[in-house]
C-alpha positions as CSV (number, residue, x, y, z in Angstrom):
1,X,13.6,12.2,-3.1
2,X,14.4,13.3,0.4
3,X,14.9,16.8,1.9
4,X,15.3,18.3,5.3
5,X,12.6,20.3,6.9
6,X,14.6,23.4,6.3
7,X,15.0,22.6,2.6
8,X,11.3,21.8,2.4
9,X,10.3,25.2,4.0
10,X,12.7,27.1,1.8
11,X,11.7,25.5,-1.4
12,X,8.0,24.8,-0.6
13,X,6.6,25.6,-4.0
14,X,9.1,23.7,-6.0
15,X,9.0,20.7,-3.7
16,X,5.2,20.5,-3.6
17,X,5.2,20.7,-7.4
18,X,7.7,17.8,-7.4
19,X,5.4,15.8,-5.0
20,X,2.9,15.8,-7.8
21,X,5.1,13.3,-9.7
22,X,6.9,11.5,-6.9
23,X,6.7,11.4,-3.1
24,X,9.0,13.8,-1.3
25,X,10.4,12.5,2.0
26,X,11.1,15.1,4.7
27,X,13.7,14.3,7.3
28,X,14.5,15.8,10.7
29,X,17.8,15.1,12.3
30,X,18.6,12.5,9.7
31,X,15.4,10.6,10.5
32,X,12.4,10.2,8.2
33,X,9.6,12.4,9.5
34,X,7.0,13.1,6.8
35,X,6.2,12.3,3.2
36,X,4.4,14.7,0.9
37,X,2.6,13.2,-2.2
38,X,-0.1,14.1,-4.6
39,X,-3.7,13.9,-3.5
40,X,-4.2,11.4,-6.4
41,X,-1.5,9.1,-5.0
42,X,-2.9,9.4,-1.5
43,X,-6.3,8.5,-2.7
44,X,-4.9,5.5,-4.6
45,X,-3.2,4.3,-1.5
46,X,-6.4,4.7,0.6
47,X,-8.3,2.5,-1.9
48,X,-5.7,-0.2,-1.3
49,X,-6.5,-0.3,2.4
50,X,-7.9,-3.6,3.4
51,X,-10.4,-4.3,6.1
52,X,-10.4,-7.3,8.5
53,X,-13.5,-9.3,8.5
54,X,-14.2,-12.2,11.0
55,X,-15.1,-15.5,9.4
56,X,-18.4,-15.4,11.2
57,X,-19.3,-12.1,9.5
58,X,-19.2,-13.7,6.0
59,X,-22.6,-14.4,4.4
60,X,-23.5,-17.9,3.1
61,X,-23.3,-16.4,-0.4
62,X,-19.8,-15.0,0.2
63,X,-18.6,-18.3,1.6
64,X,-20.0,-20.1,-1.4
65,X,-18.1,-17.7,-3.7
66,X,-14.9,-18.3,-1.8
67,X,-15.3,-22.1,-2.0
68,X,-16.0,-22.0,-5.7
69,X,-13.0,-19.7,-6.5
70,X,-10.0,-21.0,-8.3
71,X,-6.5,-19.6,-8.3
72,X,-5.2,-17.9,-11.5
73,X,-2.8,-20.0,-13.7
74,X,-0.1,-17.3,-13.1
75,X,-0.1,-18.2,-9.4
76,X,0.3,-22.0,-9.9
77,X,4.0,-21.7,-8.9
78,X,2.9,-20.8,-5.4
79,X,1.6,-24.4,-4.9
80,X,5.2,-25.6,-4.6
81,X,5.6,-23.5,-1.5
82,X,2.9,-25.4,0.2
83,X,3.9,-28.9,-1.1
84,X,4.8,-30.6,2.2
85,X,3.1,-28.0,4.6
86,X,1.3,-29.3,7.6
87,X,-0.5,-27.3,10.3
């Protein structure tokens, strides 16, 4: 759902209630400006954040776990994408 800033300010209570079930996009001059969402959805998105780790920062134990890992059977179709790949 998208609304203008003026609509959001006018219908603040109803739209913040709506944002509990779906994000509400707020536009200004026909351009996306903000999004309002529930605190629960925001927390869920934060948990999905990934951190970048340099290879040198992995412990020997972590490297062993990675080396021993196997792809899931559901992802076997991805092997076809790498069939003739060369660096």
